[in-house]
N, C-alpha and C positions, 0 to 999 in steps of 0.2 A: 598246346600250352607250353610256354617256355620254361626251361629249368635253368636256374641260376646257381653258379658255384664260384668259389674263390680262386682268383688268379694271384699267384705269388711270384714276384720277380726281384732279382738283385740288380739294381741300376747304379749308374755312376753320374755324379754331378761334380763339376770342377770345384765348386765352393765347399762341398761337404764330403766329397769322396763317395764311397760305396754305401748304399742304403737299401733296405728291404722295403718294397712298396707293394701295395695290394690293390687289386682291381677285380673286375667281374667278368666271368665267362657266361654267356647266354647261349643256350642250345634249344633249337626248336626244329623238329623234323631233320632236314639235312643242312640247315643253316646254323652256323656258329658265328657269334659276334663277341668281341672282347673289348672291354673298356679298361685300359691299363693305367697304372700310376694315379689312382684316385686318392689314396691316402697311405700314410705310414702307420696309421692306427688300425691294426688288424681287427680289433673288436668292433669298431665302428662300421667297417665294411662288412663284417660278418652279420651284424644286426641289419644292415641295409639289405643284404642278400636274403636273410630270413623273411623280412617284410615282403620282398619281391615274390618269393615263393609262396608265402602264406596268402597274399592277396592276388596272386596270379597276374602279375604285371605283364601287360602285352609288350612285345618287343618294340613296337612302334613308339612306346613312351620311355624306353630305357635311357636314351641320351638326355632327354628333358629332365627326368627325375634325378639322374646323377648330377646334372648341372645345378639343379635346385639344392641338392645335398651339399655340393661344394660351396655354393653361395651361402647357405646357412652356416656352414663350418667357418667360413671367413668372417662372419658377423660376430662370432664369439670373442 
């Protein structure tokens, strides 16, 4: 079973300068996958991680679910 945790990074964009971005680190056995720069909304990414851990999201679905999350966020 995968364990998901928060990835915090300070990044730089030429139009806005430095910013803090949040992503996800997934670990299962000896495999570690990270999905960086998902959102600047720490609370939203933490909620997503909580759902992943609660519902035991399989690693094979990680990128699809993050993609759906980003699509839903852009529709607001």
